[in-house]
C-alpha positions as CSV (number, residue, x, y, z in Angstrom):
1,X,12.8,18.7,-7.0
2,X,13.4,17.1,-10.5
3,X,16.8,16.4,-11.8
4,X,16.6,19.6,-13.9
5,X,15.7,21.6,-10.6
6,X,18.8,20.0,-8.6
7,X,20.9,21.0,-11.5
8,X,19.7,24.6,-11.7
9,X,20.0,24.9,-7.7
10,X,23.4,23.5,-7.8
11,X,24.6,25.7,-10.6
12,X,23.4,29.0,-8.8
13,X,24.9,28.0,-5.4
14,X,28.3,29.1,-4.0
15,X,30.7,26.5,-2.9
16,X,30.6,27.7,0.9
17,X,33.2,26.5,3.4
18,X,34.5,23.3,3.4
19,X,31.8,21.3,5.8
20,X,33.2,19.7,9.3
21,X,32.2,17.4,11.8
22,X,29.3,15.2,11.5
23,X,27.4,15.6,8.2
24,X,24.3,13.6,8.2
25,X,23.2,12.7,4.6
26,X,20.4,11.7,2.3
27,X,20.7,10.1,-1.2
28,X,18.4,11.9,-3.7
29,X,17.7,8.8,-6.0
30,X,15.3,9.6,-9.1
31,X,14.6,12.9,-8.1
32,X,11.3,14.1,-8.3
33,X,9.5,11.0,-8.5
34,X,7.2,9.4,-5.8
35,X,9.8,6.8,-5.0
36,X,12.6,9.3,-4.0
37,X,11.5,9.7,-0.7
38,X,11.1,6.1,0.2
39,X,14.2,5.2,-1.1
40,X,16.3,7.7,0.4
41,X,15.0,6.4,3.8
42,X,15.6,2.9,3.1
43,X,19.5,4.0,1.8
44,X,19.6,6.0,5.3
45,X,18.7,2.6,7.1
46,X,20.8,-0.1,5.3
47,X,23.5,1.6,3.3
48,X,24.8,5.3,3.5
49,X,24.0,7.8,6.8
50,X,26.3,10.7,5.5
51,X,29.9,11.7,6.2
52,X,31.9,12.4,9.0
53,X,35.2,14.8,8.6
54,X,38.4,13.9,10.6
55,X,39.9,16.4,12.8
56,X,42.2,18.1,10.4
57,X,39.1,19.1,8.3
58,X,41.0,17.8,5.2
59,X,39.7,14.6,4.9
60,X,36.5,12.6,5.7
61,X,34.9,9.2,5.9
62,X,31.3,8.0,4.7
63,X,29.3,6.7,7.4
64,X,27.9,3.4,5.9
65,X,25.7,0.2,6.9
66,X,23.5,-0.2,9.8
67,X,26.3,0.0,12.2
68,X,27.3,3.3,11.0
69,X,30.8,2.3,10.2
70,X,33.2,5.0,9.0
71,X,34.9,3.8,5.9
72,X,35.9,5.0,2.5
73,X,38.2,8.1,3.1
74,X,38.2,11.1,0.9
75,X,40.4,14.4,0.8
76,X,38.4,17.6,0.9
77,X,39.4,20.9,-0.9
78,X,38.0,23.5,-3.1
79,X,38.2,22.9,-6.7
80,X,36.5,23.8,-10.1
81,X,33.2,21.8,-10.7
82,X,32.9,19.8,-13.8
83,X,29.3,20.7,-13.9
84,X,29.9,24.4,-14.7
85,X,33.4,24.9,-14.0
86,X,32.7,27.3,-11.2
87,X,34.2,27.0,-7.5
88,X,32.8,24.1,-5.1
89,X,34.0,21.8,-2.5
90,X,35.5,18.5,-3.6
91,X,35.1,15.2,-2.0
92,X,38.1,13.4,-3.8
93,X,38.5,9.7,-3.6
94,X,41.0,9.5,-6.5
95,X,44.0,8.7,-4.2
96,X,42.5,7.4,-0.9
97,X,40.4,4.6,-2.0
98,X,40.9,1.5,-3.9
99,X,37.3,0.9,-3.7
100,X,35.8,4.4,-4.8
101,X,38.8,5.8,-6.7
102,X,36.8,6.5,-9.8
103,X,34.4,8.5,-7.6
104,X,34.1,12.2,-7.3
105,X,31.8,14.0,-5.3
106,X,31.1,17.9,-5.4
107,X,29.3,19.7,-3.1
108,X,27.8,23.4,-2.8
109,X,26.1,25.3,0.0
110,X,22.2,25.7,-1.0
111,X,21.0,27.0,2.3
112,X,22.6,27.7,5.7
113,X,24.1,24.4,6.9
114,X,22.9,22.5,3.8
115,X,24.9,21.3,1.2
116,X,23.7,19.8,-2.1
117,X,26.5,17.1,-3.7
118,X,26.6,15.6,-7.2
119,X,28.3,12.2,-7.7
120,X,30.4,11.7,-10.7
121,X,31.7,8.0,-11.5
122,X,33.9,7.2,-14.1
123,X,33.6,11.1,-15.0
124,X,29.8,10.5,-15.4
125,X,27.3,12.3,-13.5
126,X,25.3,9.5,-11.5
127,X,23.2,10.9,-8.7
128,X,22.7,13.5,-6.2
129,X,22.9,13.6,-2.3
130,X,22.5,16.4,0.4
131,X,24.7,16.8,3.4
132,X,23.6,18.5,6.4
133,X,26.1,20.4,8.5
134,X,25.6,19.7,12.2
135,X,26.0,22.6,14.5
136,X,28.7,22.1,17.3
């Protein structure tokens, strides 16, 4: 999908429940271009594999690096999206991370068990990602 198509999908999707458990992720770099798939595979192998919620369900950590280290904690809640003012699941790093305090992720449920996320850095929209809710 192109950036415009991802934006339209995000805008028409509901917030859904706060995701829980292991959430394999896919970075969507240069959406709609031929390099999106190969870059997603490279990022997953070397940089970011997704997110893992903590047992309380109120926070998560990113799964990073080839060793799948759990790092960069964020809080989870429902909030208003900066995209369109409608409800979303907010992944908030502002009070939990020195490294990523300027990052805000917003996700919405685009199909059963699949969330589409938008990444904000310094209040600028900078990228997309997907998270798949694993079944227990």
